[in-house]
C-alpha positions in Angstrom: 228.7 188.3 -76.1 228.6 187.4 -72.5 225.5 185.8 -71.0 224.9 188.6 -68.5 225.0 191.2 -71.3 222.5 189.2 -73.3 220.2 188.9 -70.3 220.4 192.6 -69.7 219.6 193.4 -73.4 216.7 191.0 -73.3 215.4 192.4 -70.1 215.5 195.9 -71.5 213.9 194.8 -74.8 211.0 193.0 -73.1 210.3 195.9 -70.7 209.6 198.2 -73.6 208.5 195.8 -76.4 205.0 195.9 -77.9 202.5 193.7 -76.2 202.2 191.2 -79.1 206.0 190.8 -79.2 206.1 190.1 -75.4 203.3 187.5 -75.9 205.2 185.9 -78.8 208.4 185.6 -76.8 206.5 184.2 -73.9 204.8 181.6 -76.1 208.3 180.4 -77.2 209.4 179.7 -73.7 206.1 179.1 -71.9 206.5 175.3 -71.5 210.0 175.6 -70.1 208.9 178.2 -67.6 206.0 176.0 -66.5 208.3 173.1 -66.1 210.6 175.1 -63.9 207.7 176.4 -61.8 206.8 173.0 -60.5 209.8 171.0 -59.3 207.5 168.2 -58.1 207.0 167.2 -61.8 210.7 167.0 -62.3 211.9 163.3 -62.2 215.5 164.2 -61.5 214.6 166.6 -58.7 212.3 164.0 -57.1 215.0 161.2 -57.4 217.5 163.5 -55.7 215.1 164.2 -52.8 214.4 160.5 -52.5 218.2 159.8 -52.4 218.7 162.4 -49.7 215.8 161.1 -47.6 217.2 157.6 -47.8 220.6 158.8 -46.7 219.1 160.6 -43.8 217.0 157.6 -42.7 220.0 155.3 -42.9 221.8 157.9 -40.6 224.5 158.4 -43.2 224.1 162.2 -43.0 223.0 164.5 -40.2 220.5 167.3 -40.5 220.0 170.6 -38.7 216.8 172.2 -37.4 215.7 175.5 -38.9 216.6 177.2 -35.7 220.1 175.7 -35.8 220.6 176.9 -39.4 219.5 180.4 -38.5 221.8 180.5 -35.5 224.8 179.4 -37.6 224.0 182.0 -40.2 223.8 184.7 -37.6 227.1 183.6 -36.1 228.8 183.7 -39.5 227.7 187.3 -40.0 229.2 188.5 -36.7 
């Protein structure tokens, strides 16, 4: 079964499941959900951010301001 079909079936099931079943399912995945909620506790994420900052500080890459990013996005949609 394809992942998108499984997701849809799970979504439908959870929407109408009894409260205690929803709580039981949540308990099974609660730690994973909490881990994904706070990227600052993710060592890989933080290492990637550090790597990118170092590249920027060494001027190996360039960056755009938020205004430049928005202007480019608007230009692409014209």
